[in-house]
C-alpha beads as a LAMMPS data file, in Angstrom:
LAMMPS data file: protein, C-alpha beads

389 atoms
388 bonds

1 atom types
1 bond types

-500.0 500.0 xlo xhi
-500.0 500.0 ylo yhi
-500.0 500.0 zlo zhi

Masses

1 110.0

Atoms # bond

1 1 1 45.121 -126.178 -256.701
2 1 1 42.549 -127.427 -254.163
3 1 1 43.714 -128.330 -250.640
4 1 1 42.232 -131.858 -251.394
5 1 1 44.523 -132.636 -253.768
6 1 1 47.443 -131.881 -251.485
7 1 1 48.356 -135.622 -250.058
8 1 1 47.889 -137.286 -253.408
9 1 1 50.236 -135.146 -255.315
10 1 1 52.467 -135.899 -252.077
11 1 1 52.099 -139.464 -252.605
12 1 1 53.437 -139.212 -256.009
13 1 1 56.547 -137.435 -254.764
14 1 1 60.058 -139.014 -253.044
15 1 1 59.616 -138.976 -249.434
16 1 1 63.472 -139.419 -247.994
17 1 1 63.852 -141.941 -245.563
18 1 1 66.106 -142.498 -242.357
19 1 1 68.736 -144.168 -244.566
20 1 1 68.785 -141.377 -247.448
21 1 1 69.662 -138.786 -244.162
22 1 1 72.351 -141.642 -243.343
23 1 1 74.033 -141.603 -246.625
24 1 1 74.381 -137.760 -246.977
25 1 1 75.762 -137.522 -243.348
26 1 1 78.056 -140.355 -244.304
27 1 1 79.399 -138.342 -247.359
28 1 1 80.303 -135.427 -245.273
29 1 1 83.918 -136.536 -244.772
30 1 1 85.819 -133.494 -243.183
31 1 1 82.915 -133.746 -240.882
32 1 1 82.672 -135.972 -237.852
33 1 1 79.109 -136.459 -236.314
34 1 1 78.470 -138.681 -233.470
35 1 1 75.553 -138.993 -231.220
36 1 1 75.486 -140.126 -227.488
37 1 1 72.837 -141.185 -224.882
38 1 1 71.707 -139.481 -222.094
39 1 1 74.577 -141.216 -220.069
40 1 1 77.098 -139.588 -222.741
41 1 1 77.991 -142.680 -224.409
42 1 1 78.477 -142.758 -228.389
43 1 1 75.883 -144.862 -230.135
44 1 1 76.475 -143.780 -233.671
45 1 1 79.340 -142.989 -235.241
46 1 1 79.425 -141.229 -239.399
47 1 1 82.174 -142.429 -241.443
48 1 1 83.993 -139.033 -241.195
49 1 1 84.107 -139.633 -237.724
50 1 1 86.350 -142.913 -238.816
51 1 1 87.964 -140.312 -241.339
52 1 1 89.018 -137.749 -238.826
53 1 1 89.259 -139.953 -235.721
54 1 1 90.536 -143.023 -236.872
55 1 1 88.611 -145.378 -234.762
56 1 1 86.147 -147.778 -236.323
57 1 1 82.467 -147.660 -235.544
58 1 1 82.531 -151.093 -233.302
59 1 1 85.480 -149.542 -231.518
60 1 1 83.439 -146.291 -229.888
61 1 1 79.824 -147.496 -229.539
62 1 1 79.281 -147.364 -226.060
63 1 1 82.507 -145.686 -225.214
64 1 1 82.270 -142.481 -223.028
65 1 1 82.211 -139.322 -225.043
66 1 1 85.693 -138.379 -223.192
67 1 1 87.484 -140.239 -225.898
68 1 1 87.957 -137.571 -228.080
69 1 1 88.813 -134.976 -225.704
70 1 1 92.775 -134.135 -224.849
71 1 1 94.280 -135.380 -221.507
72 1 1 94.330 -130.693 -220.585
73 1 1 90.392 -131.086 -221.285
74 1 1 89.202 -134.142 -219.435
75 1 1 91.382 -132.430 -216.397
76 1 1 89.572 -129.206 -216.909
77 1 1 86.043 -130.952 -217.196
78 1 1 85.300 -129.457 -220.842
79 1 1 83.101 -132.296 -221.826
80 1 1 80.336 -131.630 -218.950
81 1 1 80.609 -127.944 -219.556
82 1 1 79.778 -129.122 -223.411
83 1 1 76.716 -130.615 -222.225
84 1 1 75.605 -127.854 -219.397
85 1 1 76.050 -125.682 -222.122
86 1 1 74.189 -127.549 -224.640
87 1 1 71.219 -127.757 -222.080
88 1 1 70.878 -124.770 -220.978
89 1 1 71.488 -122.756 -224.351
90 1 1 70.315 -125.238 -226.726
91 1 1 73.316 -125.513 -228.177
92 1 1 77.198 -125.220 -227.697
93 1 1 80.193 -124.039 -229.527
94 1 1 83.544 -123.803 -229.275
95 1 1 87.288 -124.318 -231.133
96 1 1 89.458 -126.367 -229.483
97 1 1 91.995 -129.394 -230.085
98 1 1 90.959 -132.845 -229.591
99 1 1 92.922 -136.017 -229.727
100 1 1 92.965 -139.001 -232.645
101 1 1 93.015 -143.035 -231.890
102 1 1 97.030 -142.811 -232.900
103 1 1 97.357 -139.757 -230.053
104 1 1 97.660 -136.629 -232.614
105 1 1 96.174 -133.594 -232.257
106 1 1 94.235 -131.675 -234.052
107 1 1 92.071 -128.529 -234.203
108 1 1 88.081 -128.384 -234.753
109 1 1 85.726 -126.241 -234.985
110 1 1 82.307 -128.126 -232.653
111 1 1 78.684 -127.918 -232.012
112 1 1 76.700 -129.731 -229.470
113 1 1 72.935 -129.656 -229.269
114 1 1 70.196 -131.923 -226.993
115 1 1 68.629 -134.592 -229.404
116 1 1 64.948 -134.788 -227.722
117 1 1 61.963 -137.125 -229.316
118 1 1 58.186 -136.004 -230.846
119 1 1 56.870 -136.197 -227.365
120 1 1 60.135 -133.867 -226.410
121 1 1 61.706 -136.573 -224.279
122 1 1 65.356 -136.277 -223.754
123 1 1 67.157 -138.720 -225.903
124 1 1 70.715 -137.683 -225.926
125 1 1 73.130 -135.671 -227.815
126 1 1 74.425 -134.975 -231.460
127 1 1 78.128 -133.322 -231.848
128 1 1 79.081 -132.383 -234.867
129 1 1 83.277 -131.608 -235.556
130 1 1 85.288 -129.873 -238.383
131 1 1 89.058 -130.112 -238.640
132 1 1 90.339 -127.021 -238.975
133 1 1 93.286 -127.782 -238.972
134 1 1 94.696 -126.745 -242.132
135 1 1 93.269 -123.429 -241.123
136 1 1 95.040 -123.378 -238.078
137 1 1 98.144 -123.766 -239.256
138 1 1 97.371 -121.384 -242.137
139 1 1 96.657 -118.495 -239.492
140 1 1 99.494 -119.428 -236.978
141 1 1 101.791 -119.031 -239.966
142 1 1 100.680 -115.597 -241.151
143 1 1 101.012 -114.580 -237.002
144 1 1 104.339 -116.493 -236.650
145 1 1 105.729 -114.277 -239.907
146 1 1 103.953 -111.385 -238.706
147 1 1 105.672 -111.661 -235.057
148 1 1 109.417 -112.731 -237.014
149 1 1 108.865 -109.278 -239.317
150 1 1 108.269 -107.322 -236.179
151 1 1 111.286 -109.365 -234.010
152 1 1 113.557 -108.578 -236.938
153 1 1 112.358 -104.940 -236.700
154 1 1 113.032 -104.719 -233.025
155 1 1 116.197 -106.774 -233.512
156 1 1 117.525 -104.234 -236.456
157 1 1 117.235 -101.377 -234.034
158 1 1 118.689 -103.120 -230.799
159 1 1 121.619 -104.221 -232.688
160 1 1 121.843 -100.198 -234.255
161 1 1 121.758 -99.122 -230.891
162 1 1 124.318 -101.296 -229.748
163 1 1 126.541 -100.656 -232.483
164 1 1 126.043 -96.746 -231.848
165 1 1 126.450 -96.518 -228.255
166 1 1 127.640 -99.789 -226.686
167 1 1 130.632 -100.239 -229.340
168 1 1 131.327 -97.209 -230.572
169 1 1 131.702 -95.219 -227.154
170 1 1 134.045 -97.560 -225.481
171 1 1 136.128 -97.963 -228.975
172 1 1 136.612 -94.164 -228.440
173 1 1 137.897 -94.233 -224.763
174 1 1 140.287 -96.956 -226.448
175 1 1 141.430 -94.652 -229.039
176 1 1 141.577 -91.803 -226.733
177 1 1 143.626 -93.775 -224.326
178 1 1 146.380 -95.151 -227.065
179 1 1 146.232 -90.985 -228.530
180 1 1 147.629 -90.431 -224.814
181 1 1 150.059 -92.586 -224.690
182 1 1 151.205 -91.927 -228.019
183 1 1 152.231 -88.412 -227.315
184 1 1 153.201 -88.919 -223.344
185 1 1 154.967 -92.218 -223.442
186 1 1 158.284 -91.244 -222.717
187 1 1 157.215 -88.557 -219.935
188 1 1 155.106 -91.346 -217.949
189 1 1 156.268 -93.566 -215.245
190 1 1 156.349 -97.327 -215.921
191 1 1 153.830 -97.708 -213.597
192 1 1 151.400 -95.456 -215.450
193 1 1 151.896 -96.652 -218.261
194 1 1 151.173 -100.429 -217.499
195 1 1 148.066 -98.962 -215.634
196 1 1 146.982 -97.693 -218.817
197 1 1 148.263 -100.799 -221.172
198 1 1 146.184 -102.905 -218.395
199 1 1 143.104 -100.531 -219.319
200 1 1 143.597 -100.622 -222.902
201 1 1 143.955 -104.320 -222.842
202 1 1 140.678 -104.778 -220.973
203 1 1 138.595 -102.362 -222.294
204 1 1 139.325 -104.289 -226.517
205 1 1 138.475 -107.712 -225.074
206 1 1 135.446 -106.596 -223.681
207 1 1 134.562 -104.852 -226.947
208 1 1 135.666 -108.290 -229.177
209 1 1 133.533 -109.925 -226.689
210 1 1 130.106 -107.695 -227.255
211 1 1 131.037 -107.676 -230.912
212 1 1 131.623 -111.675 -231.099
213 1 1 127.546 -111.545 -229.301
214 1 1 126.922 -109.727 -232.323
215 1 1 127.585 -111.314 -235.216
216 1 1 126.232 -114.825 -233.225
217 1 1 122.986 -112.921 -232.879
218 1 1 123.146 -111.362 -236.849
219 1 1 123.932 -115.288 -237.426
220 1 1 120.595 -116.806 -236.244
221 1 1 118.527 -114.311 -237.733
222 1 1 119.532 -113.507 -241.035
223 1 1 121.851 -116.461 -241.622
224 1 1 118.964 -119.506 -241.371
225 1 1 121.235 -121.809 -243.940
226 1 1 123.393 -122.587 -241.462
227 1 1 120.529 -123.863 -238.678
228 1 1 121.236 -127.743 -238.423
229 1 1 119.288 -129.702 -236.260
230 1 1 120.056 -133.096 -235.596
231 1 1 119.405 -135.520 -232.513
232 1 1 121.995 -134.788 -230.331
233 1 1 123.014 -136.521 -226.545
234 1 1 122.622 -133.579 -224.219
235 1 1 124.878 -135.223 -221.861
236 1 1 127.851 -134.772 -224.053
237 1 1 126.811 -130.741 -224.753
238 1 1 126.578 -130.142 -220.483
239 1 1 130.054 -131.868 -220.078
240 1 1 131.716 -130.080 -222.946
241 1 1 130.354 -126.884 -221.427
242 1 1 131.175 -127.717 -218.325
243 1 1 134.664 -128.695 -219.366
244 1 1 134.982 -124.811 -221.001
245 1 1 134.309 -122.913 -218.039
246 1 1 135.599 -125.521 -215.335
247 1 1 138.748 -122.311 -214.848
248 1 1 136.257 -119.743 -214.326
249 1 1 134.239 -121.305 -211.678
250 1 1 137.310 -122.844 -209.676
251 1 1 138.351 -119.158 -209.314
252 1 1 135.449 -118.670 -207.015
253 1 1 135.301 -122.337 -206.097
254 1 1 132.053 -123.185 -207.619
255 1 1 130.853 -126.480 -207.930
256 1 1 129.238 -127.336 -211.460
257 1 1 127.832 -130.349 -211.245
258 1 1 125.026 -132.447 -213.556
259 1 1 122.208 -134.696 -213.491
260 1 1 121.679 -135.724 -216.792
261 1 1 121.134 -139.568 -217.273
262 1 1 122.961 -140.931 -220.931
263 1 1 121.260 -141.311 -223.716
264 1 1 118.680 -138.557 -223.165
265 1 1 118.475 -136.607 -226.575
266 1 1 117.092 -133.711 -228.058
267 1 1 116.514 -133.124 -231.726
268 1 1 118.443 -129.349 -231.831
269 1 1 121.264 -127.729 -233.510
270 1 1 124.297 -128.885 -231.704
271 1 1 126.241 -125.322 -231.777
272 1 1 123.322 -123.446 -230.764
273 1 1 122.717 -125.637 -227.726
274 1 1 125.969 -125.612 -227.064
275 1 1 125.805 -121.834 -226.868
276 1 1 122.597 -121.737 -224.956
277 1 1 123.962 -124.063 -222.145
278 1 1 127.284 -121.799 -222.079
279 1 1 125.269 -118.191 -222.115
280 1 1 123.252 -119.498 -219.400
281 1 1 126.085 -121.432 -216.686
282 1 1 128.369 -118.797 -217.683
283 1 1 125.779 -116.057 -216.566
284 1 1 124.937 -118.439 -213.277
285 1 1 128.950 -118.289 -212.568
286 1 1 129.365 -114.394 -212.671
287 1 1 125.960 -114.309 -210.352
288 1 1 126.935 -116.932 -208.098
289 1 1 128.788 -116.451 -204.454
290 1 1 132.091 -118.106 -203.448
291 1 1 131.506 -121.223 -202.543
292 1 1 128.323 -121.589 -204.641
293 1 1 126.851 -124.716 -206.707
294 1 1 125.430 -124.729 -210.400
295 1 1 123.508 -127.852 -210.922
296 1 1 121.368 -128.787 -214.287
297 1 1 118.802 -131.385 -214.663
298 1 1 116.278 -132.441 -217.232
299 1 1 112.743 -133.855 -217.657
300 1 1 110.593 -134.957 -219.939
301 1 1 107.064 -133.419 -220.420
302 1 1 105.355 -134.801 -223.371
303 1 1 106.941 -134.337 -226.804
304 1 1 109.524 -131.280 -224.437
305 1 1 113.090 -131.628 -222.618
306 1 1 112.703 -129.420 -219.434
307 1 1 116.487 -128.630 -218.864
308 1 1 116.801 -126.736 -215.379
309 1 1 119.961 -124.847 -214.359
310 1 1 119.542 -123.839 -210.866
311 1 1 122.191 -121.520 -209.429
312 1 1 122.945 -120.614 -205.342
313 1 1 123.610 -116.813 -206.431
314 1 1 122.176 -113.908 -205.848
315 1 1 118.968 -113.781 -207.041
316 1 1 116.839 -111.031 -209.082
317 1 1 113.805 -109.375 -208.113
318 1 1 110.700 -109.717 -210.035
319 1 1 110.976 -106.685 -211.764
320 1 1 114.346 -107.603 -214.066
321 1 1 112.668 -110.968 -214.274
322 1 1 109.957 -109.482 -216.334
323 1 1 112.282 -107.578 -218.650
324 1 1 115.028 -110.330 -218.948
325 1 1 114.493 -111.775 -221.977
326 1 1 113.409 -108.517 -223.869
327 1 1 116.244 -105.692 -222.625
328 1 1 116.056 -102.150 -224.091
329 1 1 119.350 -100.284 -224.754
330 1 1 119.741 -99.142 -221.239
331 1 1 119.118 -102.783 -219.779
332 1 1 121.731 -103.903 -222.234
333 1 1 124.660 -100.927 -221.760
334 1 1 124.375 -101.914 -217.993
335 1 1 124.456 -105.491 -218.084
336 1 1 127.440 -105.264 -220.548
337 1 1 129.386 -102.722 -217.819
338 1 1 128.659 -105.200 -214.480
339 1 1 128.349 -108.840 -216.189
340 1 1 130.666 -108.420 -219.333
341 1 1 127.822 -108.664 -222.129
342 1 1 125.345 -110.748 -220.275
343 1 1 122.485 -108.953 -221.230
344 1 1 122.440 -109.347 -224.906
345 1 1 123.991 -113.258 -223.837
346 1 1 120.429 -113.875 -222.997
347 1 1 118.886 -112.303 -226.315
348 1 1 121.018 -114.590 -227.902
349 1 1 120.306 -117.661 -226.151
350 1 1 115.967 -117.133 -226.111
351 1 1 116.798 -116.324 -230.386
352 1 1 118.567 -119.913 -230.490
353 1 1 115.366 -121.637 -228.342
354 1 1 112.851 -119.864 -230.715
355 1 1 114.816 -121.264 -233.661
356 1 1 114.744 -124.676 -232.073
357 1 1 110.807 -124.561 -231.250
358 1 1 112.205 -124.191 -227.722
359 1 1 111.175 -121.503 -224.851
360 1 1 113.010 -120.160 -221.857
361 1 1 111.767 -118.299 -218.176
362 1 1 113.561 -118.376 -214.902
363 1 1 112.336 -118.324 -211.263
364 1 1 114.232 -116.390 -208.246
365 1 1 114.322 -115.518 -205.306
366 1 1 116.561 -112.332 -204.184
367 1 1 119.472 -113.831 -201.932
368 1 1 118.618 -117.246 -202.610
369 1 1 119.187 -117.821 -206.440
370 1 1 118.099 -118.324 -209.973
371 1 1 116.759 -121.497 -211.662
372 1 1 116.917 -121.116 -215.642
373 1 1 113.967 -123.240 -217.455
374 1 1 114.284 -124.097 -221.054
375 1 1 112.678 -126.137 -223.396
376 1 1 114.165 -128.316 -226.648
377 1 1 111.909 -130.595 -228.654
378 1 1 112.867 -134.430 -228.199
379 1 1 112.327 -135.610 -231.659
380 1 1 111.888 -133.842 -235.244
381 1 1 108.425 -132.028 -235.148
382 1 1 106.178 -133.625 -237.054
383 1 1 104.156 -130.403 -237.275
384 1 1 104.507 -126.714 -237.483
385 1 1 100.765 -126.215 -235.605
386 1 1 101.640 -125.125 -231.518
387 1 1 98.948 -125.846 -229.187
388 1 1 98.400 -121.915 -227.823
389 1 1 98.704 -121.621 -223.736

Bonds

1 1 1 2
2 1 2 3
3 1 3 4
4 1 4 5
5 1 5 6
6 1 6 7
7 1 7 8
8 1 8 9
9 1 9 10
10 1 10 11
11 1 11 12
12 1 12 13
13 1 13 14
14 1 14 15
15 1 15 16
16 1 16 17
17 1 17 18
18 1 18 19
19 1 19 20
20 1 20 21
21 1 21 22
22 1 22 23
23 1 23 24
24 1 24 25
25 1 25 26
26 1 26 27
27 1 27 28
28 1 28 29
29 1 29 30
30 1 30 31
31 1 31 32
32 1 32 33
33 1 33 34
34 1 34 35
35 1 35 36
36 1 36 37
37 1 37 38
38 1 38 39
39 1 39 40
40 1 40 41
41 1 41 42
42 1 42 43
43 1 43 44
44 1 44 45
45 1 45 46
46 1 46 47
47 1 47 48
48 1 48 49
49 1 49 50
50 1 50 51
51 1 51 52
52 1 52 53
53 1 53 54
54 1 54 55
55 1 55 56
56 1 56 57
57 1 57 58
58 1 58 59
59 1 59 60
60 1 60 61
61 1 61 62
62 1 62 63
63 1 63 64
64 1 64 65
65 1 65 66
66 1 66 67
67 1 67 68
68 1 68 69
69 1 69 70
70 1 70 71
71 1 71 72
72 1 72 73
73 1 73 74
74 1 74 75
75 1 75 76
76 1 76 77
77 1 77 78
78 1 78 79
79 1 79 80
80 1 80 81
81 1 81 82
82 1 82 83
83 1 83 84
84 1 84 85
85 1 85 86
86 1 86 87
87 1 87 88
88 1 88 89
89 1 89 90
90 1 90 91
91 1 91 92
92 1 92 93
93 1 93 94
94 1 94 95
95 1 95 96
96 1 96 97
97 1 97 98
98 1 98 99
99 1 99 100
100 1 100 101
101 1 101 102
102 1 102 103
103 1 103 104
104 1 104 105
105 1 105 106
106 1 106 107
107 1 107 108
108 1 108 109
109 1 109 110
110 1 110 111
111 1 111 112
112 1 112 113
113 1 113 114
114 1 114 115
115 1 115 116
116 1 116 117
117 1 117 118
118 1 118 119
119 1 119 120
120 1 120 121
121 1 121 122
122 1 122 123
123 1 123 124
124 1 124 125
125 1 125 126
126 1 126 127
127 1 127 128
128 1 128 129
129 1 129 130
130 1 130 131
131 1 131 132
132 1 132 133
133 1 133 134
134 1 134 135
135 1 135 136
136 1 136 137
137 1 137 138
138 1 138 139
139 1 139 140
140 1 140 141
141 1 141 142
142 1 142 143
143 1 143 144
144 1 144 145
145 1 145 146
146 1 146 147
147 1 147 148
148 1 148 149
149 1 149 150
150 1 150 151
151 1 151 152
152 1 152 153
153 1 153 154
154 1 154 155
155 1 155 156
156 1 156 157
157 1 157 158
158 1 158 159
159 1 159 160
160 1 160 161
161 1 161 162
162 1 162 163
163 1 163 164
164 1 164 165
165 1 165 166
166 1 166 167
167 1 167 168
168 1 168 169
169 1 169 170
170 1 170 171
171 1 171 172
172 1 172 173
173 1 173 174
174 1 174 175
175 1 175 176
176 1 176 177
177 1 177 178
178 1 178 179
179 1 179 180
180 1 180 181
181 1 181 182
182 1 182 183
183 1 183 184
184 1 184 185
185 1 185 186
186 1 186 187
187 1 187 188
188 1 188 189
189 1 189 190
190 1 190 191
191 1 191 192
192 1 192 193
193 1 193 194
194 1 194 195
195 1 195 196
196 1 196 197
197 1 197 198
198 1 198 199
199 1 199 200
200 1 200 201
201 1 201 202
202 1 202 203
203 1 203 204
204 1 204 205
205 1 205 206
206 1 206 207
207 1 207 208
208 1 208 209
209 1 209 210
210 1 210 211
211 1 211 212
212 1 212 213
213 1 213 214
214 1 214 215
215 1 215 216
216 1 216 217
217 1 217 218
218 1 218 219
219 1 219 220
220 1 220 221
221 1 221 222
222 1 222 223
223 1 223 224
224 1 224 225
225 1 225 226
226 1 226 227
227 1 227 228
228 1 228 229
229 1 229 230
230 1 230 231
231 1 231 232
232 1 232 233
233 1 233 234
234 1 234 235
235 1 235 236
236 1 236 237
237 1 237 238
238 1 238 239
239 1 239 240
240 1 240 241
241 1 241 242
242 1 242 243
243 1 243 244
244 1 244 245
245 1 245 246
246 1 246 247
247 1 247 248
248 1 248 249
249 1 249 250
250 1 250 251
251 1 251 252
252 1 252 253
253 1 253 254
254 1 254 255
255 1 255 256
256 1 256 257
257 1 257 258
258 1 258 259
259 1 259 260
260 1 260 261
261 1 261 262
262 1 262 263
263 1 263 264
264 1 264 265
265 1 265 266
266 1 266 267
267 1 267 268
268 1 268 269
269 1 269 270
270 1 270 271
271 1 271 272
272 1 272 273
273 1 273 274
274 1 274 275
275 1 275 276
276 1 276 277
277 1 277 278
278 1 278 279
279 1 279 280
280 1 280 281
281 1 281 282
282 1 282 283
283 1 283 284
284 1 284 285
285 1 285 286
286 1 286 287
287 1 287 288
288 1 288 289
289 1 289 290
290 1 290 291
291 1 291 292
292 1 292 293
293 1 293 294
294 1 294 295
295 1 295 296
296 1 296 297
297 1 297 298
298 1 298 299
299 1 299 300
300 1 300 301
301 1 301 302
302 1 302 303
303 1 303 304
304 1 304 305
305 1 305 306
306 1 306 307
307 1 307 308
308 1 308 309
309 1 309 310
310 1 310 311
311 1 311 312
312 1 312 313
313 1 313 314
314 1 314 315
315 1 315 316
316 1 316 317
317 1 317 318
318 1 318 319
319 1 319 320
320 1 320 321
321 1 321 322
322 1 322 323
323 1 323 324
324 1 324 325
325 1 325 326
326 1 326 327
327 1 327 328
328 1 328 329
329 1 329 330
330 1 330 331
331 1 331 332
332 1 332 333
333 1 333 334
334 1 334 335
335 1 335 336
336 1 336 337
337 1 337 338
338 1 338 339
339 1 339 340
340 1 340 341
341 1 341 342
342 1 342 343
343 1 343 344
344 1 344 345
345 1 345 346
346 1 346 347
347 1 347 348
348 1 348 349
349 1 349 350
350 1 350 351
351 1 351 352
352 1 352 353
353 1 353 354
354 1 354 355
355 1 355 356
356 1 356 357
357 1 357 358
358 1 358 359
359 1 359 360
360 1 360 361
361 1 361 362
362 1 362 363
363 1 363 364
364 1 364 365
365 1 365 366
366 1 366 367
367 1 367 368
368 1 368 369
369 1 369 370
370 1 370 371
371 1 371 372
372 1 372 373
373 1 373 374
374 1 374 375
375 1 375 376
376 1 376 377
377 1 377 378
378 1 378 379
379 1 379 380
380 1 380 381
381 1 381 382
382 1 382 383
383 1 383 384
384 1 384 385
385 1 385 386
386 1 386 387
387 1 387 388
388 1 388 389
């Protein structure tokens, strides 16, 4: 074919127009494609953008690029960083959370690149987003399932270790003491018999308390059918715990105080919330000085309620804080000897909170006291996806 015949052939072929490309862009409903001017104002908005973000075209034209970013990313200057990277490297890519018109978050892959004219002049920028929420959800589900399997294996080993060590050893002592009493009862003084009976009573009640902890722990790990989250008022549960523990606190003149307002509610399992609060407050009582004070307060943050249990007790070292919620057998054994099961009680609390999509952490200064913080959802979760920190 002669080169001079090429223009004639092209004239007989269809040349795509701008409208043709616009139709292609608008057909990509899983992608958001938008352009910005040099001042980072939105000046074009695809139908896929409307489908993903919920804004109609006339609502966003002229609006700042910032409108699609989360508050956290705006605070960290992410929009500007994306533009700077695109100018420096020719493109900027990332996977991050974005926010829709109705303030819902979704996870997306994003690409930004400069838009230049025929003569190389800067016209603005193009941003392309692909919604990866379903993929993110699947990945998170797999990660969660893997972690649950690892946790179950760890918990199984811990339970077996406690059964063989922390329960079996004291039980052997109880049997040995009872056997001695049975054999020598007639030759023993009444005061000695009484002393040994008191030891038997304390050892057996401690044993029962540890067994109760283990049964409750097993219940949350293996009996998911009993889990029943509902909307509950926090103040009722706090006051119920205070009523249960008031005599224990009074022995050491410890003041139990709360600042929870009426109608402050969370969406969680009622029995688990009671157990969470009771374990933490009971632990605080054991580690408080006479005349001390334990205060419970709460504040909202996003869709969570952060509950604080603050005491004026002995506090704890950084080393103890780091291992507090992942104790091994030795730690549990020491906690049981010194604090009547406090170690496994905190494992129980952590398990209950994870079941209710909550978290727990501690802040403490030796000699000044500790503050335990835990979170619970305010409303029923509408999605299983949690933004990673």
